[in-house]
TORLO-818428 format. One record per residue: x, y, z of N, C-alpha, C in turn. Coordinates in steps of 0.02 Angstrom, whole numbers, padded with zeros to 5 digits, always signed. Each point is the difference from the previous one (the first is absolute). Example, Ala and Ser with C-alpha at 12.3 -4.5 7.8 and 13.67 -1.06 7.14 Angstrom:
2
+00660-00284+00390-00045+00059+00000+00045+00060+00000-00018+00053-00036+00042+00059+00003-00039+00055+00037
***
This chain:
339
-04210-00519+05624-00024+00005-00069+00017-00062-00042+00058-00025+00016+00023-00061-00037-00045-00059+00016-00016-00005+00064-00044-00054+00019-00069+00007-00029-00023+00063-00007-00065+00012-00030-00001-00019-00074+00056+00016-00034+00004-00019-00073+00001-00076-00008+00038-00033+00041+00004-00073-00004-00067-00030+00011-00036+00027+00049-00066-00027+00013-00046+00013-00059+00006+00057-00034-00043+00016-00055+00012-00047-00060+00063-00016-00011+00017-00046-00055-00024-00070+00017+00007-00019+00061-00022-00068+00021-00074-00005-00004-00034+00054+00009-00073-00002-00002-00026-00001-00073+00034+00032-00048-00023+00006-00071+00052-00028-00049+00016-00065+00003+00049-00027-00047-00027-00007-00071-00064-00011-00010-00029-00008-00066+00001+00066-00039-00011+00055+00035+00001+00063-00035+00067+00016-00029+00053-00019+00036+00068+00013-00025+00015-00040-00064-00026-00063+00002+00013-00043-00059-00038+00028-00061-00061+00023+00013-00037+00028-00055+00034+00061-00028+00033+00041+00043+00037+00058-00025+00057-00019-00042+00035-00054+00020+00056-00024-00040-00023-00025-00068-00057-00034-00001-00025-00025-00065-00020+00058-00045-00027+00055+00031-00017+00056-00041+00062+00034-00030+00054+00001+00041+00062+00028-00027+00026-00040-00058-00002-00066+00007+00023-00044-00054-00042+00007-00061-00066+00007+00010-00044+00007-00057+00014+00066-00034+00013+00055+00039+00017+00063-00032+00064-00004-00040+00049-00038+00026+00063-00006-00037-00011-00037-00065-00039-00053+00003-00012-00038-00063-00040+00041-00049-00043+00044+00026-00037+00042-00046+00043+00052-00032+00055+00016+00030+00048+00046-00032+00039-00034-00054+00014-00063+00003+00042-00036-00048-00039-00021-00061-00063-00017+00006-00038-00035-00051-00025+00044-00056-00011+00068+00007-00031+00036-00056+00038-00008-00065-00038-00007-00057+00031-00010-00066+00037+00060-00024-00022+00059+00021+00033+00060-00025+00072+00003+00025+00011-00023+00061+00068+00002+00028+00041-00059-00025-00030-00055-00023+00037-00056-00027+00021+00011-00072-00028+00051-00033+00018+00015-00070-00040-00040-00048-00057-00029+00017-00042-00039-00044-00066+00034-00009-00036-00017-00056-00066+00027-00014-00051-00050+00020-00061+00017-00011-00056-00045+00017+00001-00059-00048-00021-00059+00019+00003-00061-00043-00038+00009-00066-00060+00031+00001-00039+00007-00062+00035+00043-00052+00031+00057+00023+00034+00045-00048+00063-00034-00026+00037-00035+00041+00061-00035-00021-00017-00055-00050-00056-00036+00011-00020-00053-00044-00020+00027-00069-00033+00058-00003-00020+00028-00065+00061+00021-00041+00049+00033+00032+00061+00018-00037+00037-00061-00027+00006-00050+00040+00036-00062-00022-00037-00032-00058-00067-00001+00005-00040-00030-00055+00009+00038-00065+00003+00066+00003+00009+00040-00061+00069-00014-00030+00051-00003+00044+00068-00014-00024+00002-00067-00035-00033-00050+00028+00003-00067-00028-00037-00002-00068-00057+00033-00004-00037+00002-00064+00040+00036-00053+00032+00056+00019+00043+00037-00049+00057-00044-00024+00031-00038+00046+00055-00043-00018-00022-00053-00048-00058-00029+00012-00025-00053-00046-00016+00029-00069-00028+00059-00001-00013+00031-00066+00064+00014-00038+00052+00025+00035+00066+00010-00032+00028-00066-00025-00009-00052+00039+00027-00065-00020-00033-00024-00065-00067+00008-00004-00034-00019-00061+00020+00041-00060+00011+00064+00012+00022+00045-00054+00068-00023-00027+00045-00016+00042+00066-00021-00023-00001-00070-00031-00046-00042+00023-00007-00065-00036-00027+00012-00071-00047+00048-00008-00024+00015-00066+00056+00029-00045+00041+00043+00030+00057+00027-00039+00049-00055-00020+00009-00049+00044+00045-00056-00017-00030-00040-00058-00066-00010+00000-00032-00036-00055+00010+00038-00065-00009+00065+00001+00009+00041-00060+00072-00004-00024+00048+00002+00047+00070-00007-00019+00016-00066-00033-00028-00052+00025+00010-00068-00031-00028-00001-00070-00059+00029-00010-00029+00004-00067+00043+00041-00046+00029+00055+00024+00044+00040-00042+00062-00039-00021+00027-00040+00045+00059-00041-00016-00018-00048-00056-00056-00034+00006-00021-00047-00052-00012+00034-00066-00033+00059+00001-00015+00036-00061+00064+00026-00033+00047+00022+00039+00064+00025-00027+00038-00054-00034+00004-00059+00031+00037-00055-00030-00036-00022-00065-00065-00003+00001-00038-00021-00060+00011+00049-00058-00001+00066+00014+00010+00049-00051+00071-00003-00027+00049-00013+00042+00070-00006-00024+00007-00060-00047-00029-00057+00018+00004-00057-00046-00036+00011-00065-00057+00037+00002-00037+00014-00063+00041+00046-00044+00033+00050+00030+00039+00046-00041+00063-00034-00030+00027-00048+00035+00055-00039-00028-00019-00039-00061-00063-00024+00000-00022-00040-00057-00020+00044-00061-00019+00064+00013-00023+00042-00053+00038+00066+00000+00059+00001-00032+00038+00062-00005-00035+00051-00043+00017+00063+00010-00032+00056-00036+00049+00025-00055-00026+00014-00058+00041+00026-00055+00013+00074+00011+00063+00018+00003+00019+00069+00009+00028+00028-00065-00024+00060-00019+00021+00033-00062+00031+00067+00021+00063+00010-00021+00034+00063+00012+00027+00027-00066+00011+00065-00002+00023+00035-00060+00062+00039+00015+00050-00009-00044+00063+00034+00008+00009+00046-00063+00011+00063+00011+00010+00048-00054+00072+00003-00021+00012-00003-00065+00068+00004-00027+00002+00051-00056+00059+00026-00013+00009+00046-00057+00026-00035-00061+00038-00056+00009+00025-00039-00055-00014-00074+00011-00025-00032-00050-00011-00072+00002+00063-00035-00027+00009-00061+00021+00047-00043-00034-00030-00017-00069+00036+00017-00052-00028-00008-00069-00022-00071-00011-00065-00010-00016-00023-00068-00014+00023-00023-00068-00005-00065-00010+00013-00029-00065-00065-00016-00035-00003+00019-00066-00060-00014-00041+00022-00049-00053-00025-00061+00003+00018-00051-00047-00056-00006-00054+00017+00014-00063-00049-00005-00055+00013-00064-00039-00055-00030-00023+00003-00059-00042-00031+00019-00066+00038+00035-00044-00030+00030-00060-00015-00050-00056+00029-00058+00002-00012-00047-00056+00032+00027-00063-00042+00011-00051+00025+00025-00065+00004+00078-00001-00028+00031+00051+00003+00073+00002+00071+00022+00020+00017+00063-00020+00067+00026+00018-00009+00069+00030+00048+00017+00041-00002+00063+00036+00025+00056-00047-00041+00053-00008+00017+00056-00044+00033+00056+00040-00026+00016+00058+00027+00056+00040-00016-00011+00073+00041+00029+00042-00008-00005+00072+00031+00063+00031-00036+00035+00042+00027+00063+00027-00031+00013+00067+00041+00032+00045-00023+00023+00064-00024+00073-00005-00061+00012+00025-00027+00066+00003-00013+00019+00072-00008+00067+00013-00010+00024+00067-00061+00048+00001-00026+00007+00062-00057+00045+00013-00061-00019-00043-00008-00065-00010-00059-00027-00033-00013+00032-00068+00052+00014-00036-00009+00034-00066+00031-00046-00054-00039-00020-00049+00023-00039-00057-00010+00042-00062+00053+00022-00033-00009+00039-00062-00030-00043-00057-00030+00032-00050-00030-00037-00056+00053-00039-00038-00021-00056-00028+00045-00040-00040+00012+00033-00068+00064+00002-00021+00016+00030-00064-00009-00048-00057+00029-00058+00007-00004-00050-00053-00024-00066+00031-00066-00005+00013-00025-00063+00029+00009-00059-00049+00021-00054+00026+00012-00060-00042+00070-00002-00027+00040+00050+00010+00069+00001-00024+00047-00008+00060+00059-00031-00011+00048-00008+00054+00020+00069+00030+00003+00003+00065+00017+00063+00033+00058-00011+00049+00005+00044+00048+00055-00002+00048-00019-00050+00057+00048-00041+00018-00009-00045+00056+00047+00024+00057-00026+00036+00048+00039+00028+00053-00005-00040+00064-00037-00054-00001-00009-00041+00060+00056-00052+00004+00014-00023+00060+00047-00055+00011-00038-00065-00009+00024-00038-00050-00036-00063-00018+00049-00058+00000-00027-00059+00010+00037-00062-00004-00045-00052-00034+00032-00043-00041-00038-00053-00033+00024-00067+00030-00049-00043+00011+00017-00063+00034-00045-00055-00027+00029-00061-00011-00037-00058-00018+00003-00051+00057-00054-00031+00014-00001-00052+00052-00057-00047-00013+00002-00058+00031-00052-00050-00011-00061+00015+00046-00058-00019-00023-00061+00013+00037+00003-00038+00067-00011+00033+00057+00006-00035+00065-00056-00050+00011-00055+00002-00037-00055-00045+00011+00004-00062-00046+00030+00007-00058+00006-00058-00046+00070-00026-00006+00050+00043+00011+00070-00019-00007+00017-00023-00069-00038+00018-00049+00013-00020-00070-00001+00060-00047-00046+00045+00010-00009+00057-00045+00051+00054+00018+00033+00027-00050+00045+00056+00009-00038+00066-00003+00016+00045+00046-00034+00064+00002+00051+00057-00009-00021+00050-00038+00042+00057-00012-00029+00060+00037+00039+00034+00039-00023+00056+00041+00045+00060-00011-00033+00059-00002+00035+00063-00005-00012+00034+00067+00053+00010+00039-00005+00029+00067+00020+00073-00002-00044+00044+00025+00011+00072-00001+00000+00026+00070+00043+00049+00012+00002+00031+00067-00059+00048+00007-00035-00005+00056-00060+00040+00011+00015+00067+00031-00050+00040+00016+00010+00067+00028+00021-00003+00074+00034+00054+00022+00024+00002+00070-00027+00061+00038+00008+00060-00031-00015+00063+00034-00075+00013+00003-00028-00010+00060-00072+00009+00005-00020+00072+00008+00047+00042+00030-00016+00070+00009-00006+00038-00066+00042-00018-00046-00002+00032-00065-00048-00034-00049-00038-00049+00026-00049-00037-00041+00035-00031-00060+00056-00032+00013+00035-00032-00056-00042-00058-00029+00000-00004-00066-00035-00054-00034+00041-00026-00057-00016-00060-00022+00034-00032-00056-00051-00011-00056+00015+00025-00058-00046-00004-00056+00034-00045-00054-00035-00054-00021+00028-00047-00049-00048-00008-00058+00030-00010-00058-00037-00011-00062+00025-00063-00034-00047-00044-00016+00015-00064-00034-00034+00000-00068+00027-00043-00042-00024-00004-00069-00006-00075-00018-00057-00018-00028-00012-00067-00023-00027+00002-00072+00038-00029-00044-00018+00004-00072-00052-00051-00019+00008-00060+00022-00047-00054-00021-00022-00037+00062-00061-00020-00002-00028-00041+00054-00050-00049-00029-00001-00060+00027-00047-00049-00022-00059-00008+00048-00008+00049+00044-00055-00002+00049-00048+00058-00010-00062-00011+00021-00049+00053-00006+00015+00058+00049+00029-00017+00059+00016+00050+00050+00074-00004+00013+00034+00057+00001+00072+00001+00013+00012+00034+00066+00043-00030+00040+00018+00028+00065+00071-00023+00018+00031+00036+00046+00067-00015+00025-00005-00014+00074+00030-00054+00022+00002-00017+00071+00058+00036+00034-00009+00014+00064+00055+00029+00038-00012-00017+00074+00053+00001+00037-00002-00010+00073+00046+00049+00033-00014+00017+00063+00039+00045+00040+00033-00038+00056+00063+00015+00013+00036-00027+00059+00033+00057+00036+00019-00012+00063+00012+00054+00047+00064+00040-00016+00053-00031-00025+00063+00036-00005+00035-00018-00067+00011+00050-00041+00037-00009-00062+00075-00010+00016+00023+00031+00053+00071-00007+00018+00017-00070+00023-00047-00032+00033+00012-00071+00019+00007-00044-00062-00040+00015-00050+00006-00038-00063+00068+00012-00032+00025+00061+00000+00066+00014-00029+00054-00035+00039-00005+00000+00066+00053-00029+00041-00004-00076+00006-00055-00029-00024-00007-00071+00007+00047-00037-00049+00040-00048+00025+00043-00038-00046-00038-00047-00046-00058-00025+00023-00042-00045-00040-00064+00036-00018+00002+00040-00053-00059+00040-00019-00058-00042-00022+00015-00056-00033-00053-00044-00022-00039-00029+00059+00038-00023+00051-00033-00026+00059-00037+00055+00038+00027+00060+00000-00034+00058+00031-00067+00013-00032-00002-00001-00067-00062+00012-00035-00050-00057+00009+00024-00060+00006-00046-00057+00013-00032+00009+00069+00040+00021+00048-00027+00010+00068-00051+00058-00001+00014+00053-00036-00046+00055-00004-00066-00020-00033+00003-00038-00052-00061-00021-00035-00040-00046+00046+00034-00039+00042-00036-00043+00046-00032+00038+00058+00027+00058+00018-00021+00036+00058-00049+00058-00017+00007+00031-00058-00039+00060-00018-00053-00017-00051-00051+00041+00001-00054-00006-00050+00019+00038-00063-00027-00022-00057+00011+00033-00064-00063+00033-00025+00009+00052-00039-00057+00038-00028+00011+00010-00075-00049+00032-00032+00003+00012-00074-00018+00073-00013+00025+00026-00054-00026+00062-00028-00008-00009-00077-00053+00031-00026-00021-00015-00068+00028+00052-00050-00002-00020-00064+00021+00045-00052-00055+00047-00019+00020+00059-00028-00048+00050-00021-00024+00044+00057+00027-00006+00060-00020+00040+00057+00063+00025+00036-00010+00051+00040+00053+00021+00046-00022-00023+00070+00039-00047+00029-00017-00029+00065+00041+00036+00053-00035+00027+00050+00034+00038+00053-00002-00042+00064+00058-00022+00024+00005-00043+00058+00029+00040+00058-00039+00003+00055+00023+00032+00061+00011-00056+00052+00063-00002+00023+00020-00055+00043+00000+00023+00074-00011-00047+00045+00010+00011+00071+00032-00065+00028+00041+00009+00050+00040-00053+00026-00028-00025+00066-00007-00066+00008-00025-00029+00061+00050-00052+00026+00024+00010+00060+00045-00047+00032-00036-00039+00055+00005-00065-00001-00033-00043+00048+00052-00037+00041-00006+00006+00065+00045-00035+00046-00033-00065+00024+00034-00055-00015-00027-00065+00019+00016-00017+00073-00031-00055+00024+00009-00020+00070+00073-00020+00015+00034-00028-00051+00069-00022+00011+00050+00057-00004-00023+00062-00011+00044+00057-00004+00019+00021-00071-00016-00042-00049+00017+00016-00069-00047+00054-00026+00020+00034-00054-00039+00054-00028-00011-00012-00074-00062+00006-00023-00017-00007-00071-00025+00068-00025+00013+00010-00064-00018+00065-00032-00045-00014-00059-00052+00038-00007-00045-00004-00058-00022+00070-00021-00026+00003-00061-00023+00063-00027-00076+00000-00008-00028+00058+00016-00069+00011-00018-00002+00053-00056-00047-00008-00045-00003+00044-00058-00069+00030-00010+00001+00061-00022-00060+00034-00025+00013+00016-00073-00038-00031-00043+00011+00007-00073-00056+00037-00032+00017+00048-00042-00048+00035-00040+00022-00003-00073-00049-00007-00044+00014-00009-00071-00030+00058-00039+00042+00029-00045-00021+00056-00042+00008-00021-00072-00051+00015-00041+00004-00019-00070+00052+00042-00036+00039-00034-00043+00052+00034-00040-00031+00015-00069+00001+00062-00019-00024+00022-00066+00058-00004-00050-00001-00047-00044+00054-00008-00050-00010+00051-00055+00043+00048-00004-00004+00055-00048+00045-00011-00060+00026-00061-00007+00041-00014-00059-00043-00002-00063+00027+00026-00055-00041+00011-00061-00017-00066-00032+00046-00046-00005-00013-00063-00035-00031-00051+00050-00050-00036-00020-00027-00052+00043+00051-00057+00008+00007-00021+00061+00051-00051+00016-00032-00057+00038+00031-00057-00008-00023-00058+00039+00041-00014+00061+00052+00038+00010+00043-00012+00059-00033+00028+00062+00026-00018+00056-00027+00020+00064+00053+00041+00039-00025+00053+00034+00044+00038+00044-00024-00008+00073+00049-00007+00044-00014-00009+00071+00031+00058+00038-00036+00030+00044+00025+00054+00042-00018-00016+00072+00050+00005+00043-00010-00014+00071+00040+00049+00042-00029+00021+00055+00032+00048+00046+00002-00032+00071+00055+00004+00031+00006-00026+00070+00022+00059+00045-00037+00008+00056+00019+00049+00050-00025-00025+00068+00026+00033+00053-00021-00016+00067-00064+00036+00016-00044-00034+00035-00064+00031+00021+00010+00053+00053+00038-00016+00052+00012+00046+00056+00066-00017+00034+00025+00042+00044+00065-00013+00031-00004-00045+00062-00052-00037+00009-00010-00041+00061+00010-00074-00016+00044-00030+00041+00008-00073-00005-00044-00032+00054-00042-00043-00021-00047-00032+00045+00030-00065+00030+00003-00003+00066+00027-00059+00035-00056-00034+00036-00008-00066-00014-00053-00041+00030+00033-00053+00041-00024-00011+00063+00025-00051+00042-00054-00020+00050+00003-00063+00020-00046-00026+00049+00029+00011+00069-00039+00031+00045+00023+00013+00067-00049-00031+00049+00027-00019+00058-00041-00029+00054-00013+00056+00050-00063+00020+00006-00017+00054+00043+00007-00017+00074+00001-00064+00016+00006-00020+00069+00072+00008+00024+00010+00044+00048+00066+00011+00028+00008-00042+00063+00047-00047+00001+00007-00042+00061+00019+00039+00063+00036+00054-00009+00021+00039+00061-00061+00037+00028-00044+00026-00043-00061+00031+00027-00043-00052+00036-00004-00059-00027-00040-00051+00032+00031-00020+00067+00066-00007+00003+00033-00018+00063-00011+00055+00053+00005+00063-00022-00010+00055+00048-00072+00000+00025-00048-00013-00044-00069-00003+00021-00013-00057+00048+00028-00059-00015-00009-00057+00044+00034+00012+00068+00057+00033+00001+00033+00016+00064-00046+00046+00041-00029+00051-00033-00043+00044+00037-00062-00035+00026-00028-00046-00039-00060-00036+00023+00019-00047+00057+00055-00035-00005+00020-00047+00055+00016+00041+00063+00031+00059-00009+00015+00042+00059-00066+00020+00034-00050+00017-00041-00064+00018+00029-00031-00059+00035+00006-00060-00029-00025-00059+00033+00032-00013+00068+00066+00004+00001+00034-00011+00064-00018+00053+00050-00006+00062-00022-00019+00053+00045-00071-00010+00027-00045-00021-00043-00068-00014+00022-00001-00058+00050+00039-00053-00015+00002-00057+00045+00028+00020+00067+00053+00041+00000+00030+00023+00061-00048+00043+00039-00038+00043-00034-00050+00042+00036-00054-00044+00029-00022-00049-00037-00053-00045+00026+00025-00037+00063+00064-00023-00003+00029-00035+00058+00003+00047+00061+00023+00063-00011+00003+00047+00056-00070+00018+00025-00050+00003-00044-00068+00015+00022-00027-00056+00045+00013-00063-00019-00021-00056+00041+00033+00002+00067+00066+00013+00001+00036+00003+00064-00026+00057+00043-00016+00057-00032-00027+00056+00038-00068-00015+00029-00042-00037-00038-00066-00019+00026+00008-00048+00060+00047-00047-00005+00011-00047+00054+00026+00039+00063+00046+00045-00012+00026+00040+00056-00053+00041+00034-00044+00033-00040-00055+00038+00028-00045-00045+00041-00015-00059-00025-00044-00047+00036+00031-00019+00065+00065-00017-00001+00034-00020+00064+00000+00058+00049+00012+00061-00025+00000+00058+00045-00068+00011+00030-00054-00010-00040-00066+00008+00027-00016-00051+00053+00020-00064-00012-00012-00051+00050+00041+00013+00064+00061+00025-00007+00041+00013+00058-00030+00055+00043-00024+00056-00033-00031+00054+00036-00064-00025+00035-00035-00041-00036-00063-00026+00031+00015-00041+00063+00053-00041-00006+00018-00041+00060+00024+00044+00057+00037+00053-00017+00022+00047+00052-00060+00031+00037-00048+00022-00039-00059+00032+00030-00036-00049+00044-00007-00062-00025-00033-00051+00042+00036-00014+00063+00067+00000-00003+00040-00010+00062-00011+00056+00050-00002+00063-00026-00012+00055+00045-00070-00004+00031-00047-00020-00040-00068-00006+00029-00001-00054+00052+00033-00058-00014+00001-00054+00051+00037+00023+00061
***
């Protein structure tokens, strides 16, 4: 049997070689299928890679647009901050008080003299008993002479009276002046208001104090033959250097006085009332609405977004390059298997 087999092989050597080639071909056919190599078909793999690349490019353009918007916001924020620094906003606040610091009322009566002065409450002034006759002076008064601050030559005589304090009780000061003779067609008495009567009392140089007040405050007039009602309000202004100035605003109403004296007279009577308009002190100051800390926080947020966007763009580009390299590597592997 052995000799018969040897003879059979010797007779058909080509058939055996063909069988071996078929075996090898079957083995290679087992190794090459894509399903067992873990890869997909080239067309499907190419479509997925193309979609990923297009999506990455779109994201990159979106983040570049966001970076441009962030740069514009930085420029706009800095411009607005500089504009607000140049144009501060006036801020008005109101502080309610129950008692004011008693103001000083400086009268320049000239030839007129003070007949009566009294503090009344609850906005009630009783009728005059003897108008034109000397009455009770219950107000705190001071008389002062000083030179005119604008000419430094003319001597001025001032009668300083303590103003009202209690705003809740509607405290008012009622004064009556008398002028016997006048050489003018119209008779009036000048007065000015300053912030604190106590400062005037405590001042060692009262003449200099009054000169400074006349230089700083405005003066007004009230006429004879009328009852002038003055309602005051206080305005404090804070300057840029931190100093504070005080001024008065007034609402004045004039009521005709009916002289019921029996004998006709050529003298003039002056009546004036001072009271507070309301219990609110108005404070005015210039404020800069631009807050540097808010601007710094906004800029930090914008720059953080810029760096984040730049970092994402960098990672997107690296990811695209990596995907491209992986695609080329798989393609080369497939080509090697085919070869």
